[in-house]
N, C-alpha and C positions, 0 to 999 in steps of 0.2 A: 435549443433542447428539442431535436425530432423524433429520438424512439433512445428507449435504452431496453437490454435483453439480458437476463441472466441466466448461464449455465444452471443457475439449482436458487431459485426467488421464493417471494411469498406464494408461490401455486405450486411449487416441484421446476420441474425441469421445464427451462426454457418459457419462464416469466418473463411477458414483452409489454414495456408501458409505449404507447405511442398515441398521435395526435393529441398533446398537451393542450388542456383549457388557456394554460398562461405558462409561462419561462422566467423562471427567478434567475438573474443575473448579478453577479458582482465583479465590476472588471477594476474597480477602482476602491481602494481600503474608505470612502466613505459611502459607498454600494452596500460595505457589508451588514450594518444594523439593519439596515433595512431590509435588507434579503433573507436576515435571520425571521424578522416580524413577520414578512410574508410567508416564511414556511409557517411558521404555529397559526395566520389565520386560513391558513390553504388546510393545516389537519384540524382546526377550531368547525371547518366549513365540511369536513368528514373525505375530504382530498386524498389523495397518497401521491406521495412526492417520491422520485428519483431521479439520480444524478450524484456527483461528484464534489469536492473539494481536493484545492490545490495543496499543497505542503507550505506555500507562502503563506496561507491564513493565520495556520500559527503563529507565524511573527506581529499579528496584530494582537494577539492575546494576551502580550506581554509589553510593557514599555522599553524592555530591556532590548528586543528585538526587533521593536517597529525602525529602528534606523536602520537597521540591516540588510533592509528590503535589497534583493537583487532588483539592479536596472532592465536585466534581459526579460523578463517575465513574457512568455509567451502566451499563455491561456488564461479564462478568470480564477478569481481567487474560488470562485464556488459558483455553479449550474446545477441549477433542482427544476425539472418540468412537473406540471402539478397534473397530476391525470386522475379519469373518473376510477377506473380498475385495471389491473394488468391481466393480460388473457395468454394462453398457452398459445405462443407461434415460435414456433424454431426459427431459425436464421437457415435458410436453404440454398442458399448461391454454390454454389461448387463451381462454378466457371473456375478457369484457370489461374493460379497466383502464384507468384513468388516472392521472396523476402531475401533478398543476396546485398553483395558488397557490402556484409557488417564492419565496421571498422570502429575501434575503441579512440574517443575522441583524446584521453589521455593515454600516452605511451606509456611506456613501465618507469621507465628514468621520470616522469611527471606524477608517473604515482607515487611513485618511491620518496618523492621530494615532498610532497604535502602528508605521506606515512611520520616522514620523520617527522615536521613540524605537529603531528599531534601524539605521536610518542613524547616530544619534550611536554608537550602540556600535561598528559599524563603521569610522565615521572616527575613533573614542580605538583602534581598533585590536583589539579585546576575539574580535572575531571576522571572517569574510572574506567570509562571506555564510550567509543563513541563511532559512531555510522559511516566510514566515508564513503563517497560513492562519485560516479564519474557516467559519462554520458555514451553511449554508443549510438553512432547514426547509419542507417540503411537504406535502400531501395527498394520500393514494393513495388510491382504490377497487378494488374485488375483490380479488381472493387475489395475495398474495405472489409465488405462482406466475406465476399468468397476469402480473402485473406483471411479472416477471422475464424471460421469455421474448417480451413486445411489447417490452424494452428490447433482449434477444439479438437481436432481426430485426431492430432499427432501426441497431444498431451491433455488428460480430463485433470480438471483440477476443482477445487470445492467454491472458488468464487471467481471463476472467469465471468466477465461482464462487456457487453458490446455497446458503446454509448457513439449514437450519431447527433452530430450539432451542427451547426450553418456550416463552418469555417472549418473543422477538424473532427476526425473519429479518433474514438479510444479503443484500445483491443484490449483488454486487461487480463490476464493467465494468472492471478493473483492466489495464491496456496492460501493465504495467510488472514483468519478473522482480524479484524482490528475491534470490532464489539457488538453484541447481539443483544436484544432487550426484550422480553415476551410481552403479554398483554398482563404481566402481574406485576410487571415492574424489577424484573428479576434479568441481570446485567452478566454475561461470560464476557470473558476476550483469551486471546490466545495467543500471545507473543510467542515468535518466531525466532529462534538464535538459535547459532550455531550446524551448519554445514558439511555435508562431506559427497566426495562426487561415488555415483553410481561402479561397481565393478564391473570385471569384461565377465565372468563367471559368477554362477550360484553362488558360489563357495567364497568368490573372492567379495563381493555385491554384501553376502552378510555378515563378512568379516569387518568390512568399512560400515555398516550399520553398528556392529559390536561396539567397533571399537569410538565411533560417536555418539551413544551412549553412556559408554565409559568414561570418557573425554573429559579430566577434572576441569581444563582451560573453557571449554564449553560448556561445562556446567554452570562454574564461575560466572561465564557470562551471560547464559539465560538466567541466573539466581538474580541476578543485578537488573536487568530488566523486569525479571516480574516482582523483583523490591517496590522499583520506579512505579509501574503499573499499579500493583495495591497502592500506593501512594496518592496515584491521582486519582482512582476508584474509590476510596475513601472520604475524597471531597465532596462526592455527591451522594451517599452510601450512610443507609443506618449502621449507627456505633456498632459496632461487634459482627456485623455480616461479610463484610471480607475474606472470604476464602482461596483457599488453594488444592482444590480437589484432585489434578493431575500435575505433576512434574518431571520434568524429563523426559517425554515419550517422544520416542523416535517415528516421523511417520516418512512412507517410502515415496516418491514421485519419479517418473520417468527419466530425471537426469539424474536426481540430486535424493541424498536422505537429510533429513532436516528435523531440529530437537525444540518441540512445543511443550507448554506448562498451560493450563488453565486456572484465570484467576475467576472468582464469582462473586457475586454480593447482591444485598438486594435494597435499590436505590431509591431516596427521599422521593416524596411525596408530590407530584404539580412541577415535575423539571420543565425545564424550555430544550428543544431543541441548543439554543445556542449554551443554557448553562452545561451542556454533558458535552457539545463541545471543548466548550471554552475547558472545562477541566482534563480532557483527555486527549486534545488535538495537538500537535498530530500523534503516531504511536512513538512510544518510547521504545520501540525493537527498533526502529525504526533512526532515532535521533543519538541517546546515549543517556549515560547517566555521570553526574544530575542533569537533567533535561536541560534546559534551559539556558546553563553553560556548554553542552557538547552543542547546542544550536549556533549560539553564537562563535564556538571555535571551527566550525561546520563554515558556517558564513564566512568567516577568512578564508578557509582554506580550497574549497570549493570555488568556483571560480566562474559559476553558470547557474541561475535557477531551476531546481527539480523540476517543477510545475505540477503535471498530476503525478510524475512519480512519488511513493512516500506519502502522499497525502491520501484520501477515503474515496470510497465507491461504494453507492449506496441505496437501500429505499427506504420510504417510511410511511407506516399503516395511518389510518385516522383513529386504532385503536390504541396508539404508543407503541405500538412492536416497531422494532426494526432492527436492520444488519448490516455494517458496514462491512466491508477487506481494507486493508491495507492495500496500498497500489502499488505494490511490487509486481515487476515482470509486464508492466503493462506501457504500450506504446502510442503514443502519439503518429497521427498518421494525418498525413497531410496534402492536402485536393492534388497535387502536383506529385505524389509518389514518394516523397522523403520521410520517411518514418525516423523514431527517435527515442530512445529509451533510455534507464539509466540501469546502473547494476553495480555492487558494493558490498559492504558486507562490515561486522564490530568488530572494532581494535582493541585490543587491550595492551598491556605494557608488554606483556608474552608473546604479541603476535611478530611475526615477521611480514617486509613487506612483498616478498616473491611471492609466499603462503596466500597473503591474501588480496593478491592481483591474480592471483591465479582462480584463486576460488570466486572469487570477482566473475571472470569468466566462464566458468562452468555455470556458473546461474544464466550467463547469456546462451545457455544451449536453447534455451526454450523457445529462441525465436529462430533456430536453425531450418531451414524450411527449401527444401527444393523445391523444382518445376510440380505441380499439381497438374494433373486434369479432370 
């Protein structure tokens, strides 16, 4: 881990962590306990942490998932830098960059096959909803920083982050909060479930947002994940403190409308980072419900590791504050210019394969980038 820059971090805009005194990295399952212990030691020494956890880290929190670990993992389970403190330093590389040749690695027919298998599981009562995803490959030119700068200029998001590692970079344009914890131990999580495209005119756009807000299907889907997260959060919270102060709110972004809800709680005292991740990770909005069974089904139907996608990216302060995004709309940028990211969406019994595949491709529009100078 060389550098982590958050669009909006602990210092506000352009919060940058650089020159780590140590890098905590877990490449194998056996590395993970020591990595969490090292993170706890760094916190106790007054250090900051910034980095990411891959989706597959969640397989290690349940004996029902460990044996389903994908064989084609490309990135660590987790990687965090240990830092003295952040500074405000924007990414300033505005040289030419492009992202082209976007190609879904699943054709619609392959998606339909996996969708049918998932719908059969839903019909049999194995799960109520699951978040079926697939990868998209692309080719980048220019530096990773320049590409990130261009993507950021195209669309502002709340939880954008740029991570520079020795062997790859992560360019995240996530709009979704996984969880944040303040200095008083108050937790907020904000699941995002329910999507509609932007309209071609202001009138059409407003109508699409209204339709999303009123959609019984999307409300039911969102509520399933809210209930899942309430259950996850309750494992590490004071009895009676879990609340849902906001439900079915529609937020508008450059390319899509999204339905979000808020879940809040007061955490139990003296929790470790491991305790928090074991209870919450990965976020239920990108697994399904019930979580473990949905993850088992998705491990069967998806033919490749998600890696960073659907994991978490964030920072941890010495005073126990922390904030992590759900790593959706997040690109892995390899040194040779290859780029890979995933898209997907929640499937319920009433879903259609064509509609869900189209929605997934809407979500890929954040990465459409013409040449820039």
